[in-house]
C-alpha positions as CSV (number, residue, x, y, z in Angstrom):
1,M,25.2,53.6,31.1
2,H,23.5,51.2,33.6
3,D,23.3,48.4,30.8
4,V,27.0,48.5,29.8
5,L,28.2,48.7,33.2
6,M,26.0,45.7,34.1
7,L,27.5,43.6,31.0
8,E,30.9,44.7,32.0
9,H,30.1,43.4,35.5
10,L,29.3,39.8,33.7
11,G,32.3,39.7,32.1
12,L,31.3,41.0,28.7
13,P,33.0,43.5,26.9
14,A,30.7,46.5,26.4
15,A,31.2,50.2,24.8
16,L,28.7,53.0,25.6
17,L,28.2,55.0,22.0
18,C,26.2,58.1,22.9
19,T,25.5,61.6,21.3
20,S,27.2,64.5,22.7
21,N,23.8,65.9,24.1
22,F,23.8,62.9,26.4
23,T,27.5,62.6,27.2
24,H,27.4,64.7,30.4
25,T,24.2,62.3,31.9
26,A,26.1,59.3,31.0
27,R,29.1,60.7,33.1
28,V,27.3,61.5,36.0
29,M,25.4,58.1,35.7
30,A,28.8,56.4,35.7
31,E,30.0,58.3,38.6
32,Q,26.9,57.4,40.9
33,L,27.5,53.7,39.8
34,G,30.9,53.9,40.9
35,N,32.6,53.7,37.7
36,G,33.7,57.6,37.0
37,G,35.9,57.9,34.4
38,Y,34.2,55.3,32.1
39,P,35.0,55.8,28.3
40,I,32.3,57.1,26.5
41,V,32.4,56.9,22.6
42,E,30.7,60.3,21.6
43,I,28.8,61.0,18.1
44,D,27.3,64.3,17.3
45,H,23.7,65.4,18.2
46,P,21.1,64.8,17.0
47,I,20.8,61.6,15.0
48,G,17.1,61.3,14.7
49,R,16.7,63.2,11.4
50,L,20.0,62.0,9.8
51,D,19.3,59.7,6.6
52,G,21.3,56.1,6.7
53,K,24.1,57.3,5.0
54,A,24.6,60.2,7.3
55,L,24.2,57.9,10.1
56,A,26.6,55.2,8.6
57,A,29.0,58.1,8.3
58,Q,28.7,59.3,12.1
59,I,29.3,55.2,13.1
60,D,32.3,54.9,11.0
61,Q,33.9,58.0,12.5
62,A,33.2,56.2,15.8
63,L,33.9,52.9,15.1
64,D,37.6,52.5,15.6
65,K,37.1,53.8,19.0
66,V,34.5,51.6,20.1
67,I,36.7,48.4,18.8
68,E,39.4,49.7,20.9
69,Q,37.2,49.8,23.9
70,L,35.9,46.2,23.1
71,M,39.4,44.8,23.2
């Protein structure tokens, strides 16, 4: 979250993509950094054991949201 907010501060579009287990932590961090309500694109957790095809499917599902956030 910190890096995403720093990029935004520098005028660079950014999007946070995180797994469901870390969404709460990201929201708390955003609030503490003065950006409560920052949009988060969430994918299912865990991803560490997914093969490339399964991970690509999750990313494909989130891609429209990421692009929307970057626009």
